[in-house]
C-alpha positions, 0 to 999 in steps of 0.5 A, a space after each residue: 499499500 502506498 503512503 504519503 509522506 505525512 501518513 508515513 510520519 504518523 505511522 512511524 511515530 506510532 512505531 516509535 511509541 510501540 517501541 518505547 512501550 516495549 522498552 518501558 514495560 521490560 524495564 519495569 519487568 527487570 525491576 519488579 520484585 517477587 510480591 508483584 510477580 503477577 505484573 511480570 506476566 501482564 507486562 510481558 504480554 503488553 510488550 509483546 502486544 507492542 512488538 506485534 503492532 510495530 511489525 504490523 505498522 512496519 509492514 504498512 510503510 516498509 516497502 515504501 519509506 524508511 521504518 522507524 526503528 528507534 524510540 521518542 524522546 518522551 519514551 525515553 524520558 518515560 523510561 528514565 522516570 522509572 529508573 529514578 522511581 526504582 532508585 528512590 524505592 518507588 517499587 510499591 505496586 500502586 507506584 508501578 501501576 501508576 507509572 505504567 498508566 502514565 505510559 499507557 496514557 501516552 500511547 492511547 493519545 498518540 493513537 487517538 491523534 493518528 486516527 484523526 489523520 485524514 491522510 492515512 490510507 484506509 488499510 492503515 487507518 483500519 490496522 491503527 483502529 484495531 490496534 487502538 482498541 487493544 491499547 485502550 483495553 490494556 490502559 483500562 486493565 492497568 488503571 483498574 489494577 492501579 485503582 485496586 492497588 490504592 485501596 
């Protein structure tokens, strides 16, 4: 499928934030202690989800343009914040889930913004819309776990 330059830019931004999400969840997985072991499995599933989404998006632009393989500045800041939090003992369940939700807020917003782009080809728009459903579901699950942990 051919994509316009603007559409390719939008898709590459989604690839970047999915890469950020993978890296963020992998960092969180590495820092989670044994009392929150259930979060490791959840976060591994979401990291795999973003790997899959990145591959799907790469297939859309890969034959036409250069595919983004890096991470975004905001995603890098997100991972640094996780590092700082773990250094200062913010590894309680509610804290982990609050930070995960913050990351999910960012990717959810990126998908919402992408879906407003009128230059996206129909197939790209449908892929992004389908992925947005999964992102929204992940966000809602993490938010519900965070709310339960605050009680």
